[in-house]
C-alpha positions in Angstrom: 0.0 0.1 -0.1 2.8 2.5 0.8 4.9 1.4 -2.5 7.5 0.1 0.1 9.2 -3.3 -0.6 7.9 -5.9 1.6 10.5 -8.5 2.5 9.5 -11.7 4.5 12.4 -14.0 5.3 10.1 -16.8 6.5 6.4 -16.2 5.7 5.3 -19.4 7.7 6.6 -17.8 10.9 5.7 -14.2 10.3 2.9 -13.0 12.7 1.4 -11.1 10.0 0.8 -13.7 7.5 1.5 -17.3 9.0 -2.3 -17.8 9.5 -3.4 -16.7 6.1 -5.0 -19.1 3.9 -2.4 -18.9 1.1 0.7 -19.3 3.5 -0.8 -22.4 5.3 -1.6 -23.9 2.0 1.1 -23.0 -0.4 3.9 -22.6 2.5 6.0 -20.2 0.8 9.2 -19.5 2.8 10.9 -16.5 1.4 8.7 -13.6 0.1 9.6 -10.5 -1.7 6.8 -7.9 -2.9 7.9 -4.5 -4.4 6.0 -1.8 -6.5 6.5 -1.2 -10.1 6.4 2.7 -10.1 7.5 5.0 -13.0 7.4 8.8 -12.4 5.5 8.3 -9.3 2.7 6.3 -10.9 2.3 2.6 -9.9 2.2 0.4 -12.9 2.3 -3.0 -11.3 3.7 -5.2 -8.4 6.6 -7.7 -8.7 5.8 -10.6 -6.4 8.5 -13.3 -5.8 8.5 -16.3 -3.4 10.8 -19.3 -2.7 9.2 -22.4 -1.2 12.7 -24.0 -0.5 14.5 -21.8 1.7 14.2 -18.9 4.3 16.2 -15.8 3.8 16.5 -16.4 -0.1 16.2 -12.6 -0.8 19.5 -11.2 0.3 20.1 -7.3 0.3 22.0 -7.7 -2.9 19.2 -9.4 -4.6 16.7 -7.2 -3.4 18.7 -4.2 -5.0 19.0 -6.2 -8.2 15.2 -6.9 -8.2 14.5 -3.2 -7.5 16.6 -2.3 -10.6 14.7 -4.8 -12.5 11.3 -3.5 -11.2 12.2 0.0 -12.2 13.0 -1.2 -15.8 9.9 -3.1 -16.0 7.8 -0.3 -14.6 9.4 2.0 -17.6 8.8 -0.8 -20.0 5.3 -1.1 -19.1 4.8 2.7 -19.2 6.4 2.8 -22.6 4.2 0.0 -23.9 1.0 1.8 -22.9 2.3 5.0 -24.4 3.3 3.1 -27.5 -0.3 1.7 -27.6 -1.8 4.9 -27.2 0.2 6.5 -29.9 -0.7 3.6 -32.4 -4.3 4.0 -31.4 -4.1 8.0 -32.4 -2.3 7.1 -35.5 -4.9 4.9 -36.7 -7.6 7.3 -35.7 -5.9 10.1 -37.6 -5.4 7.7 -40.7 -9.0 6.8 -40.7 -9.8 10.6 -40.4 -7.3 11.4 -43.4 -9.1 8.6 -45.5 -12.5 10.1 -44.9 -11.1 13.8 -45.7 -9.5 12.6 -48.9 -12.8 10.9 -50.1 -14.6 14.2 -49.2 -11.9 16.2 -51.1 -12.4 13.8 -54.0 -16.2 14.3 -54.0 -15.7 18.1 -53.8 -13.4 18.0 -56.8 -15.9 15.9 -58.9 -18.6 18.5 -57.9 -16.5 21.3 -58.9 -15.6 19.6 -62.3 -19.2 18.7 -63.1 -20.6 22.2 -61.9 -18.0 24.1 -64.0 -18.6 22.2 -67.1 -22.4 22.5 -66.8 -22.1 26.3 -66.4 -19.8 26.5 -69.2 -22.1 25.6 -71.9 -24.9 28.2 -70.9 -22.5 30.7 -70.3 -21.0 30.4 -73.7 -24.5 30.4 -75.2 -25.3 34.0 -73.3 -22.0 35.5 -74.2 -22.4 34.4 -77.9 -26.0 35.6 -78.1 -25.2 39.1 -76.5 -22.5 39.5 -78.8 -24.7 38.7 -81.7 -27.3 41.1 -80.6 -24.6 44.0 -79.8 -23.1 43.4 -83.3 -26.0 43.0 -85.4 -28.6 45.3 -83.7 -29.1 48.6 -85.1 -31.0 51.4 -83.5 -29.7 50.4 -80.0 -29.4 53.3 -77.4 -26.4 53.8 -75.8 -27.8 52.3 -72.3 -28.7 49.0 -74.1 -25.4 48.8 -75.8 -23.7 49.2 -72.7 -25.7 46.5 -70.9 -24.9 44.0 -73.7 -21.3 44.9 -73.3 -21.4 44.4 -69.7 -23.1 41.1 -70.3 -20.3 40.0 -72.7 -17.6 41.3 -70.2 -19.3 39.7 -67.1 -19.8 36.4 -69.1 -16.2 36.3 -70.2 -15.1 37.0 -66.7 -17.3 34.1 -65.4 -16.0 31.9 -68.3 -12.5 32.6 -67.4 -13.3 31.9 -63.6 -14.6 28.5 -64.5 -11.6 27.9 -66.7 -9.3 28.7 -63.8 -11.4 26.0 -61.7 -11.0 23.5 -64.2 -7.4 24.4 -64.6 -6.8 24.1 -61.0 -8.5 20.7 -61.1 -6.2 19.7 -63.8 -3.1 21.0 -62.0 -4.2 19.3 -58.7 -4.2 16.1 -60.6 -0.7 16.8 -61.7 -1.9 16.6 -65.6 -0.3 20.0 -66.3 2.6 22.1 -65.2 2.2 25.3 -63.8 4.3 28.2 -66.1 5.4 31.1 -63.9 5.1 34.5 -65.9 5.3 38.2 -65.1 1.8 39.8 -64.5 1.0 43.5 -64.9 -0.5 44.3 -61.5 -2.1 47.6 -63.2 -3.9 45.4 -65.8 -4.9 42.8 -63.2 -6.4 45.5 -60.9 -8.1 47.2 -63.8 -9.8 43.8 -64.9 -11.0 43.3 -61.4 -12.4 46.9 -61.0 -14.0 47.0 -64.5 
């Protein structure tokens, strides 16, 4: 109970234990019991008995057994920590697989949605261009509105193309080429 080593030279004559059922039936002579403690935590108990002779556990043997008990406690603690780390690694692996599956579904949705949006968007752009180019007698505001439809449609088409390109890049089917970009033109395109 106090985590102290219990050494009994002869359990059959020790007044504390001589009449216990275990000692009366098994007749252990020498008994040693010591706590397995690692960093202040009790991890087990080392119990040894010798049924042949009294005083089997000398001071030298007790010291050796204490060192072994410390090593055993450390090994037990390490095994517990290793098992916990393995369980956590398995949990993370399972969650990563689930996230990868969700990511693949997201990619598929983006690809399908982008393709589905591209076709009607090109139709809108083409129709607006045809009306703007072929119509006579349009007032300035109507022509500006048609130009805005074409311009916005092209921006959306470019955005869809960027999404599709990103998906292709993510699958490593194309290589990314780096090039200088005019910030003035980029900002101007966004503001328009």
